[in-house]
C-alpha positions as CSV (number, residue, x, y, z in Angstrom):
1,X,30.0,66.2,66.3
2,X,26.6,67.8,65.9
3,X,25.8,69.2,62.4
4,X,23.5,72.1,61.8
5,X,22.1,72.2,58.3
6,X,20.5,75.4,56.8
7,X,18.3,74.6,53.9
8,X,17.6,77.6,51.7
9,X,14.2,78.9,50.7
10,X,15.1,80.0,47.1
11,X,13.1,78.8,44.2
12,X,16.2,77.1,42.7
13,X,16.8,74.9,45.8
14,X,15.4,71.4,45.8
15,X,15.5,70.0,49.4
16,X,15.1,66.3,48.4
17,X,18.8,65.6,48.3
18,X,19.4,67.3,51.6
19,X,16.6,65.3,53.3
20,X,18.1,62.0,52.1
21,X,21.5,63.1,53.4
22,X,20.1,64.0,56.8
23,X,18.5,60.5,57.0
24,X,21.9,59.0,56.1
25,X,23.7,61.0,58.8
26,X,21.1,60.2,61.5
27,X,21.3,56.5,60.5
28,X,25.0,56.7,61.1
29,X,24.4,58.0,64.6
30,X,25.1,61.7,64.0
31,X,23.1,64.4,65.7
32,X,21.6,66.8,63.2
33,X,19.6,70.0,63.5
34,X,17.8,71.3,60.4
35,X,17.1,75.0,60.0
36,X,15.1,76.3,57.0
37,X,14.4,79.6,55.3
38,X,11.3,80.5,53.2
39,X,11.6,84.0,51.9
40,X,10.5,82.9,48.4
41,X,7.4,81.3,49.8
42,X,6.6,84.5,51.8
43,X,6.9,86.6,48.6
44,X,4.8,84.2,46.6
45,X,2.0,84.2,49.3
46,X,2.1,88.0,49.5
47,X,1.8,88.3,45.8
48,X,-1.2,86.0,45.7
49,X,-2.8,88.2,48.4
50,X,-2.1,91.3,46.3
51,X,0.5,92.7,48.7
52,X,3.8,93.9,47.3
53,X,6.9,92.5,49.2
54,X,9.0,95.3,50.6
55,X,12.8,95.2,51.0
56,X,14.9,97.9,52.6
57,X,18.6,98.6,52.7
58,X,20.4,99.3,56.0
59,X,23.2,101.9,56.3
60,X,25.7,99.0,56.2
61,X,24.4,98.0,52.8
62,X,22.5,94.8,53.9
63,X,19.2,94.3,52.1
64,X,16.4,92.7,54.2
65,X,12.7,92.4,54.4
66,X,10.6,95.1,56.1
67,X,8.1,93.1,58.0
68,X,4.9,95.0,58.9
69,X,2.0,93.4,60.7
70,X,0.4,92.0,57.5
71,X,3.7,90.6,56.3
72,X,4.3,89.0,59.7
73,X,1.0,87.1,59.5
74,X,1.9,85.8,56.1
75,X,5.4,85.0,57.3
76,X,4.0,82.8,60.1
77,X,1.6,81.0,57.7
78,X,4.3,80.4,55.0
79,X,7.0,79.2,57.4
80,X,4.5,77.0,59.2
81,X,3.6,75.3,55.9
82,X,7.3,74.8,54.9
83,X,8.2,73.4,58.3
84,X,5.4,70.8,58.2
85,X,6.4,69.8,54.7
86,X,10.1,69.3,55.7
87,X,9.2,67.4,58.8
88,X,6.9,65.1,56.8
89,X,9.7,64.7,54.2
90,X,12.2,63.6,56.8
91,X,9.7,61.3,58.5
92,X,9.2,59.7,55.0
93,X,13.0,59.1,55.0
94,X,12.7,57.3,58.4
95,X,13.9,60.3,60.5
96,X,12.0,61.1,63.7
97,X,11.8,64.8,63.0
98,X,10.2,67.4,65.2
99,X,9.1,70.9,63.9
100,X,9.9,74.0,65.9
101,X,9.7,77.7,65.5
102,X,11.9,80.1,67.3
103,X,9.0,80.9,69.6
104,X,8.6,77.3,70.8
105,X,10.3,77.1,74.2
106,X,11.9,80.5,73.3
107,X,14.3,78.5,71.1
108,X,15.4,81.8,69.5
109,X,14.9,84.7,71.9
110,X,15.8,88.4,71.9
111,X,14.5,92.0,71.7
112,X,12.0,93.1,69.1
113,X,13.1,95.8,66.8
114,X,10.1,98.0,66.0
115,X,12.1,100.6,64.3
116,X,14.9,100.1,61.8
117,X,17.4,102.4,60.2
118,X,17.2,102.3,56.4
119,X,18.6,104.2,53.4
120,X,16.1,105.6,50.9
121,X,17.1,107.7,48.0
122,X,20.6,108.1,49.5
123,X,19.2,109.4,52.8
124,X,19.2,107.6,56.2
125,X,15.7,107.3,57.7
126,X,14.0,105.5,60.6
127,X,11.2,103.2,59.6
128,X,8.7,102.2,62.4
129,X,6.3,99.3,62.7
130,X,8.8,96.6,61.9
131,X,8.3,93.1,63.3
132,X,11.9,91.8,63.4
133,X,14.3,90.9,66.2
134,X,17.9,90.2,67.2
135,X,18.7,86.8,68.6
136,X,20.4,87.1,72.0
137,X,19.7,83.6,73.4
138,X,19.3,80.1,72.0
139,X,17.6,77.4,74.1
140,X,20.3,74.9,73.7
141,X,18.9,72.7,76.5
142,X,15.7,72.1,74.5
143,X,17.7,71.1,71.4
144,X,20.1,68.8,73.3
145,X,17.1,67.2,75.1
146,X,15.5,66.4,71.7
147,X,18.7,65.2,70.2
148,X,19.6,63.0,73.1
149,X,16.2,61.4,72.9
150,X,16.7,60.5,69.2
151,X,14.7,63.3,67.6
152,X,15.9,65.6,64.7
153,X,14.8,69.2,65.3
154,X,13.6,71.1,62.3
155,X,13.7,74.8,63.3
156,X,12.9,78.1,61.6
157,X,11.9,81.7,62.3
158,X,9.9,83.5,63.6
159,X,11.8,84.1,66.9
160,X,10.4,85.0,70.3
161,X,10.7,88.8,70.3
162,X,10.6,90.5,73.7
163,X,8.4,93.7,73.2
164,X,8.6,95.4,76.6
165,X,8.0,92.1,78.5
166,X,5.5,90.7,76.0
167,X,6.6,87.9,73.8
168,X,5.5,88.2,70.2
169,X,6.6,86.3,67.0
170,X,9.0,88.4,64.9
171,X,11.0,87.9,61.8
172,X,14.7,87.1,61.9
173,X,17.2,85.9,59.3
174,X,17.2,82.1,58.8
175,X,21.0,82.0,58.0
176,X,21.7,83.9,61.2
177,X,19.3,81.7,63.1
178,X,21.2,78.6,62.0
179,X,24.5,80.4,62.9
180,X,23.2,81.1,66.5
181,X,22.1,77.5,66.9
182,X,25.4,76.1,65.6
183,X,27.3,78.4,67.9
184,X,25.3,77.3,70.9
185,X,25.8,73.6,70.1
186,X,29.5,74.0,69.1
187,X,28.4,72.4,65.9
188,X,29.6,72.2,62.3
189,X,27.4,74.5,60.2
190,X,26.5,73.7,56.6
191,X,24.7,76.6,54.7
192,X,23.1,75.2,51.6
193,X,22.4,77.6,48.8
194,X,21.9,77.6,45.0
195,X,25.5,78.0,44.0
196,X,28.7,75.8,44.6
197,X,30.0,78.1,47.3
198,X,31.6,81.6,47.4
199,X,33.3,82.6,44.2
200,X,36.3,85.0,44.1
201,X,34.6,86.4,41.0
202,X,30.8,86.2,41.7
203,X,30.2,85.8,37.9
204,X,32.7,82.9,37.5
205,X,32.0,79.5,39.1
206,X,35.5,78.4,38.3
207,X,36.8,80.8,40.9
208,X,35.3,78.9,43.9
209,X,37.1,79.7,47.2
210,X,37.6,76.2,48.6
211,X,39.2,76.9,52.0
212,X,39.4,80.0,54.3
213,X,42.0,79.4,57.0
214,X,43.9,82.7,57.5
215,X,43.2,86.4,58.1
216,X,44.1,87.2,54.5
217,X,41.8,84.4,53.3
218,X,39.0,85.9,55.4
219,X,39.6,89.4,53.9
220,X,39.4,87.9,50.4
221,X,36.2,86.0,51.3
222,X,34.5,89.2,52.5
223,X,35.6,91.1,49.4
224,X,34.1,88.4,47.2
225,X,30.8,88.1,49.0
226,X,28.1,90.1,47.1
227,X,24.4,90.4,47.5
228,X,22.8,87.4,49.3
229,X,26.2,85.8,49.8
230,X,27.2,88.7,52.1
231,X,24.5,87.7,54.6
232,X,25.8,84.1,54.6
233,X,29.3,85.3,55.4
234,X,27.9,87.4,58.2
235,X,26.2,84.3,59.5
236,X,29.4,82.3,59.1
237,X,31.3,84.9,61.2
238,X,28.6,84.9,63.9
239,X,28.6,81.1,64.0
240,X,32.4,80.8,64.4
241,X,32.4,83.6,67.0
242,X,29.7,81.8,68.9
243,X,31.6,78.5,69.1
244,X,30.9,76.6,65.8
245,X,33.8,74.5,64.7
246,X,33.5,75.2,61.0
247,X,31.1,76.7,58.4
248,X,30.6,75.3,54.9
249,X,28.8,77.1,52.1
250,X,27.7,74.6,49.5
251,X,25.3,73.8,46.7
252,X,21.9,72.4,47.8
253,X,21.4,70.9,44.3
254,X,24.6,68.9,44.2
255,X,24.4,65.2,44.4
256,X,24.3,64.2,48.1
257,X,24.7,68.0,48.9
258,X,25.3,67.6,52.7
259,X,27.6,64.6,52.5
260,X,29.6,66.1,49.7
261,X,29.9,69.4,51.6
262,X,31.1,67.5,54.7
263,X,33.6,65.6,52.5
264,X,35.3,68.8,51.2
265,X,32.8,70.3,48.7
266,X,31.9,74.0,48.7
267,X,33.6,76.8,50.6
268,X,35.0,75.7,54.0
269,X,35.5,78.5,56.5
270,X,37.6,77.6,59.5
271,X,37.7,79.2,63.0
272,X,41.5,79.9,62.5
273,X,40.6,82.6,59.9
274,X,38.8,84.7,62.5
275,X,41.3,83.9,65.3
276,X,44.2,85.2,63.1
277,X,42.1,88.2,62.1
278,X,41.4,89.0,65.8
279,X,45.1,88.6,66.7
280,X,46.2,90.8,63.8
281,X,43.7,93.5,64.8
282,X,44.9,93.4,68.4
283,X,48.5,93.7,67.2
284,X,47.7,96.7,65.0
285,X,46.0,98.4,68.0
286,X,49.0,98.1,70.2
């Protein structure tokens, strides 16, 4: 079984434990793909340059970065630095890691979105000049070739955005990038973050949702996911719809974070939850 690990980019996330676990899995013969974020690094770099990071809300309530041309240049610089650091860290652990962006080999490919719908002051508007995209294809052959040759890919945005036939680097969400890769590889996806998993009460860590197996479990999970966790649940759904076997949301700062997640820690979301939800929806429509 291939495992796709998404390492978060939040300040509170320390990747050291995850890198050691990747090394352990690879040593045991498992195929692993690492995907990383880096939004905090982008914000820090923008602030050093005197540029205020801008976030916008979509009509569906999802908050994301508005990536203009200047922000995109900083994005490429920040993510390139993080990718190199993670590759070097894995190599120090004895892992033959290879760094990739979504542009390399069109690993992550899809149309550029130059205009996005946003909500400002309660009104829906169109913002133009955005450098973001929607992943429609994953170059699974590239990843499988690297994995079969004994390499561990370390992948991250930007993606290869098709802008009327021209390929340009554009921003895309790292959780959803990991989800697309996990779906393409029929892999198990581990989304590491800075909390233990998804809490039924977002303010109470004792209300951890440990397993999501049925349609009613899925409804409760969606109701519980607030803020940044909502994006992770969106990624989980996309991964399972794409072919991933299971998605785990777990704490990056736990002892042996990946191994403990694979051993039952965190919130485990099973494909059966979506299958039952789909069956229930079909029945209601009849």
